Residue, then its C-alpha position, 0 to 999 in steps of 0.5 A: m364614801i364610795p361614789v354612786e354611779s349615775i345612770g348616765e355614766q353607767i350607760n356611757r361606760e357600757a356604750k364604751l365597752f360595747f364599741e371596744k368589743h365590736k369596733p371595726p378592725t384597723d389592721l387591714i391588709f390591702d395587698d395579699g401578694a396575688e398577681m393576675e391570672s394572666n397578662r391578658h387579664r391585667i390589661a382587661m382590668n386596666v381597660l375597664i378602669r381607665s375607660v370608665e374613669l374617662g367615660l365618667a370624667h364629667r362628674n366627680d363623685f365615683f370611685v372605680g377600682g379593680n383587684m382591691f380588697i372589699y372589707y365589708s365584715v369583721k368575720q371576713v377581715r379575721n378569715q381572709d376569706f374574700r378577695g376583691p373583685d377585678f373591676f368595681a364602681v361605686l357612684g355617688v361617693d367622694g372621688d377625691t379620696s385616695r384609697q387603698g382598698w374599699v372599706v364599707w364601714n369607712e364609706n357610710g356603708r356604701y357597697p360596689d354598684v357594679i362589679l365585673e370578674l374576670l373568669s379563669p379556670s380557676t376562679a369561674n366556679e367561684d366567681t359564678g357561685k359563692k362570690k355571686d351570692i355574696y354580691e346578690q345577698v350581702f353587697r346588693t350590688p345591682d349590676y354584675f358581670v362575668f367574663d373569660p379574656f379567653d373566651p369571647n363568648s363567656l360575657r353574662g350578667w345579672h341585675l338585682d330585681n325588685n325582690q333583691r334577686y339577680q336575674p339574668l341579663v338577655p343580650d341584644e342582637r350585638g351580644w351586649l348587656w346594658c348596664e343600668t347603673l353606669g348608663f353604658w352597655l358591656g359588649t366585646w371589642e376585637g383589637i390591639v391593646d398594650r401590644e396584645t390582639a384580643t377579644w376585649v370586654r369593653f364599655f359602649d355608651e347609649s349610642g353604641n360608641l366605644v367608651l374610649l381610653p385616654e391614649e384612644a381619645a387622644q389618637q382620635q383627636a389627633e385624627q380629627e385634626r389631621q382631617r380638619a387640616s387636610r380638608l383646609e388645605a384642599r379648600l385653599r388649592e380649590l381657590g388657588e392657594d398654595p398651602n405650603d407658601l401660607t406655611l412658609n410665609p405667614n405674612h403672605s397676602 
């Protein structure tokens, strides 16, 4: 006698068949070999990533990346029709996990909370058109910004309103835009980074202080120590002590 399949077994079989048909792909590509538009674009991306990592160092529930694939649909994987943003940040996730890219179905459905694209003549239309639509309508990314590293006046941004539509952010008197998700301002800063002088897009804290790179923070700390030592030396001289004698003779009394 041929055993009759129970209703439970039938449901399990159908569920397995459905999963096999719809399961997420595993053969993902994380490097398409494409280079950044220019060395300045590369530096600008790293400035954003490294400064935010330091600026959020007090917490461990975030991930910051750039020029990495974000996989969000089987169709997108199959067509290979979408590259990762130049900078993105996701809050409220495991900060200790090592990632080659951002795979939405492996991240409990989480999409980036903040995205910034570095514009160039070849990407500007897509970054403010097709990609912007995807970030608004599919990702629902709350804060989206664009900036051309070769155009200091190109900074623009949008924030999702209550109807889940992007509304343009209005710059303050400094030309800065408020990034509500990170609690930072986004503005321009002129200076030298990695031996290149330019106007960079940088984050600033709520009080308007620059969110520093690790090397800038180390340099600032060294300068503070130098100033402290200088003040101490001046005070000792006021008291009639020679700081050099104290340095050479630690047993001086």
